[in-house]
N, C-alpha and C positions, 0 to 999 in steps of 0.2 A: 882361397888358398893364400893366406897370410903367412908372411916369412920375416924373420928378425935379420936384418943384414945391415951392417955398418962398416964403412971404409970404402976402399977400391974394390971392384969386381974385375976379374980376368976376362980377357975377349970371349972365350968359350962360354962363361956364365951369361955375360951381356948378350951374347947372340941368342941364348936360350930365351932370355927373358923378353927381349924385343920379340921373338918368335910368339911367345905366349900372349904379350900384349897385342900385338896384331890380330892374333887369331881370337882376343877378346873384343876386337873393334876399338881399343882404346878406353873401354869404359871404367877401368880399374888403374890403380897405380902401377907402373911398370916394374916397381922394385917390390913393393911389400903387398900389393893385392888389394890394397884399401880404396874403398869407393869415395873418398873425400879428397878429389882433385880440383884445382882450379886453374885456369888457362887464361892467357892474355895473348892477343895479336903481337907478332915480334916483326915479322919482315915478309915481304913479297919480292918475287922475281917474275920472268915472263909467263913460266907455268907451273909454279908452285908456290906455296906460302908456309911460314912457319909460326907455330904457337909455343910459347913457353908455357910449362906446365909445372905445377907443384903439387907434391902429395902433402895435405894438411896432416896425415897421420904420422909419416915417417920422416918428412922434411925433404925428401929426395926430388930433384929437378931433372927436367930433360925437355927437348923441343920435339914436338909432333909436327910431321912434315907432310903438307896436303899437295898432291898432285893433280893437276888439271887433265882429266880424263875424258870428259863429255861434255856436250852443251845440250840442255833440254828446254823445252816449252819456248820455241823460237816462234817470234811475232815478227813479221815483215812490215816496216814502217812505210809510210808515203815516200813515192820519189819527189826530190827537190826540184 
C-alpha cells in the first residue's frame, strides 16, 4: 500500500496512518508504506524507549515508542 503524500497531515489522517502502522507491527513506513526504513536509538525513560526512524524512500521521519510490558527468561543469581 504505497501512497504519495507531501507536506503536513491533519490529525485524523495521522491517527489512521498510526493505526495501520501499528497493525503492520512497524515493519513498513508510517507514511508511504515503503520497506526501506532505518532507525537509531534516541532516548530512554523508566518504562519506555524511543527510536528515531527515517524512510529512505519518501524521507519521512518519526519516533517509534517501545513500552516495557514483560520480563522473560529470568535467572536468579547467587546470594551475596
